[in-house]
N, C-alpha and C positions, 0 to 999 in steps of 0.2 A: 539271871538268864540261863536257860539250861540248851545247850549246844546239840543241833542233830550231828548223827555219826556218819560219817560218810560212808558208800557201800565198800569200798576199799576195806574200811575197818571191819565189817563183817563178817564173821566167822563163812565157813563154803566148806562143803565135802564130795567127792564127786559122787553121781549116781550109781546106783547099784545094776541098774539095768542099761543104760547108754552108755556110761564113764565121763562123763561132761561134768564138771564143776558149778554145781549150783549155790546161789547163798542163803544164809536165814532171812527169813521172812515173817514180819510181826504176827502171822496167822500162825507158826510155827512154833511160836514163844514156848508153850510148855511143852512141846513136844518134841523137839530137837533132837535130843537123841535118839530116839525114836524113825523120825525122819529116815527114809532111804532113797527116795527117787523124787527127781525134779519134776518131774507134772502127771497129773491124770494118766496121759498117752503111756508113761516107760510103766508106771504103775500095772495100767491094764496088762500090757505084752511082758511082763516082767518073766514070765518062762519060757518066751518064744525067741528071746535072745541072749546070749552073754558079751559083756564088756571084755572087747579087745583092745589091751592100749595099742599095739602094733598098727592098725586098720586107721587110714586116715576120719574124723569125724566130717559127717556126712549134713551140709547145711541145705 
């Protein structure tokens, strides 16, 4: 029987807009190399903000 992967075992990468790390999703399976943004909101606002690793992450 197949065992499920833990979320911690999945690949992750930083968002190109906000800089937050995001993990692999099943819907991105075929296109993971080209996925650059963690959400639609970040994808839409990609030109207005630049990731700044020195600033704290707002939540």
